[in-house]
PAKE-984215 format. One line per 3 residues: number of its first residue (from 1); for each residue x, y negated, z negated of C-alpha. Coordinates in nm, 4 decimals, decimal comma. Last residue first. Layout:
<rs>
NUM	X/Y/Z ~ ...
</rs>
This chain:
<rs>
158	7,3436/7,2085/2,0904 ~ 7,3329/6,8728/1,8966 ~ 7,2372/6,9317/1,5365
155	7,4849/7,2162/1,4931 ~ 7,7759/7,0309/1,6481 ~ 7,6934/6,7140/1,4556
152	7,6638/6,8964/1,1217 ~ 7,9862/7,0826/1,1890 ~ 8,1703/6,7501/1,2626
149	8,0350/6,6002/0,9428 ~ 8,1308/6,9063/0,7418 ~ 8,4820/6,8872/0,8950
146	8,5231/6,5194/0,8435 ~ 8,4123/6,5273/0,4858 ~ 8,6227/6,8253/0,3931
143	8,9277/6,6793/0,5633 ~ 8,8861/6,3502/0,3731 ~ 8,8488/6,5358/0,0462
140	9,1582/6,7421/0,1249 ~ 9,3545/6,4355/0,2272 ~ 9,2606/6,2565/-0,0939
137	9,3950/6,5439/-0,2829 ~ 9,1744/6,7849/-0,4747 ~ 9,2267/6,8089/-0,8496
134	8,9056/6,6224/-0,9329 ~ 8,6968/6,8439/-0,7007 ~ 8,5076/7,0323/-0,9784
131	8,4781/6,7147/-1,1846 ~ 8,3432/6,5294/-0,8774 ~ 8,0756/6,7973/-0,8204
128	7,9646/6,7879/-1,1867 ~ 7,9504/6,4073/-1,2024 ~ 7,7653/6,3971/-0,8701
125	7,5109/6,6642/-0,9811 ~ 7,4444/6,4814/-1,3112 ~ 7,4007/6,1450/-1,1339
122	7,1771/6,3049/-0,8707 ~ 6,9610/6,4785/-1,1261 ~ 6,9024/6,1644/-1,3342
119	6,8377/5,9626/-1,0199 ~ 6,5839/6,2180/-0,8949 ~ 6,4145/6,2307/-1,2351
116	6,3700/5,8538/-1,2432 ~ 6,2640/5,8202/-0,8821 ~ 6,0137/6,1060/-0,9172
113	5,8638/5,9499/-1,2307 ~ 5,8419/5,6095/-1,0572 ~ 5,6459/5,7768/-0,7847
110	5,7845/5,8566/-0,4429 ~ 5,5809/5,7242/-0,1435 ~ 5,3953/5,9113/0,1343
107	5,2334/5,7035/0,4021 ~ 4,8946/5,7895/0,5151 ~ 4,7823/5,7520/0,8772
104	4,4253/5,6911/1,0088 ~ 4,4366/5,3263/0,8761 ~ 4,7093/5,2381/1,1316
101	4,8854/4,9175/1,0642 ~ 4,7918/4,9046/0,6958 ~ 4,9168/5,2665/0,6358
98	4,7101/5,4156/0,3768 ~ 4,9078/5,4958/0,0640 ~ 4,9661/5,8430/-0,0707
95	5,1476/5,9170/-0,3943 ~ 5,4388/6,1493/-0,4729 ~ 5,5997/6,2898/-0,7884
92	5,2891/6,3173/-1,0080 ~ 5,2944/6,6965/-1,0177 ~ 4,9505/6,7084/-0,8431
89	5,0960/6,4810/-0,5706 ~ 5,4007/6,6965/-0,5128 ~ 5,1593/7,0054/-0,5077
86	4,9471/6,8369/-0,2429 ~ 5,2611/6,7379/-0,0469 ~ 5,3758/7,1000/-0,0427
83	5,0388/7,2293/0,0722 ~ 5,0255/6,9682/0,3513 ~ 5,3760/7,0632/0,4507
80	5,2818/7,4220/0,4975 ~ 4,9802/7,3268/0,7050 ~ 5,1729/7,0847/0,9256
77	5,4515/7,3412/0,9966 ~ 5,8028/7,2075/0,9012 ~ 6,0747/7,1071/1,1362
74	6,2434/6,8833/0,8849 ~ 6,2450/6,5671/1,0899 ~ 5,9378/6,6292/1,2947
71	5,7181/6,7581/1,0123 ~ 5,8447/6,4745/0,7883 ~ 5,7494/6,2208/1,0570
68	5,4092/6,3787/1,0815 ~ 5,3605/6,3595/0,7060 ~ 5,4182/5,9807/0,7131
65	5,7035/5,8145/0,5388 ~ 5,7702/5,5678/0,2688 ~ 6,0870/5,5226/0,0416
62	6,2788/5,7062/0,3246 ~ 6,5417/5,8483/0,0999 ~ 6,2981/5,9563/-0,1652
59	6,0483/6,0925/0,0834 ~ 6,3272/6,2916/0,2494 ~ 6,4374/6,4305/-0,0856
56	6,0738/6,5246/-0,1720 ~ 6,0459/6,7183/0,1483 ~ 6,3899/6,8792/0,0996
53	6,2735/6,9809/-0,2550 ~ 5,9407/7,1298/-0,1513 ~ 6,1011/7,4693/-0,0522
50	6,2698/7,4881/-0,4003 ~ 5,9254/7,4970/-0,5584 ~ 5,8286/7,2438/-0,8256
47	5,6448/7,4000/-1,1278 ~ 5,9321/7,3213/-1,3667 ~ 5,9548/6,9633/-1,2582
44	6,2762/6,7886/-1,1490 ~ 6,4988/7,0335/-1,3361 ~ 6,3237/7,3398/-1,2006
41	6,3583/7,1987/-0,8483 ~ 6,7201/7,1064/-0,8990 ~ 6,7985/7,4594/-1,0271
38	6,6187/7,6281/-0,7452 ~ 6,7817/7,4007/-0,4942 ~ 7,1285/7,4674/-0,6464
35	7,0772/7,8435/-0,6073 ~ 6,9832/7,7971/-0,2395 ~ 7,2844/7,5655/-0,1833
32	7,5202/7,8254/-0,3409 ~ 7,3722/8,0981/-0,1204 ~ 7,4161/7,8707/0,1892
29	7,7778/7,8167/0,0793 ~ 7,8441/8,2008/0,0657 ~ 7,6944/8,2192/0,4211
26	7,9184/7,9348/0,5383 ~ 8,2300/8,1070/0,3861 ~ 8,1296/8,4284/0,5485
23	8,0914/8,2563/0,8888 ~ 8,4236/8,0866/0,8509 ~ 8,6029/8,4250/0,7706
20	8,4217/8,5903/1,0699 ~ 8,5326/8,3055/1,3015 ~ 8,8879/8,3229/1,1802
17	8,8839/8,7020/1,2338 ~ 8,7508/8,6476/1,5894 ~ 9,0293/8,3911/1,6515
14	9,2929/8,6353/1,5300 ~ 9,1594/8,9055/1,7602 ~ 9,1496/8,6673/2,0530
11	9,5055/8,5556/1,9735 ~ 9,6218/8,9131/1,9758 ~ 9,4367/8,9818/2,2967
8	9,5901/8,6727/2,4595 ~ 9,9364/8,7807/2,3455 ~ 9,8780/9,1387/2,4817
5	9,7649/8,9819/2,8152 ~ 10,0695/8,7596/2,8383 ~ 10,3012/9,0544/2,7654
2	10,4820/9,0958/2,4329 ~ 10,8280/9,2483/2,4616
</rs>
């Protein structure tokens, strides 16, 4: 006969195994994301580093943003960001524009080249991802979306 303490220990062991399985899946997912970042960076511009990709992505989504905002949102060191932005400018993917409200601040904007390449990559990536999940049920897609959203919130709000 199982005692309460044995049952709790068994549930504790099962929970630990579930945590380990989830952790492994997340580590595997991080590896996939790292590989994808390298591929996307190479596709956008062969001299673009994967580390600069989130910076370019934020500039693309924001349409115009200051370097200090990027540092705050991506938790990037100002010197490292400055080097990345210089490279993005050199590659013709980003331009600077003086902020008309505060002439001490420059706003970063994506170039037409960046917009075109980003859209091409995003379309290709979406089609590939959707093809891979084509056999998933609506319930599975909804569950994935909910769970990733919940994890993002839990990680972002300690």
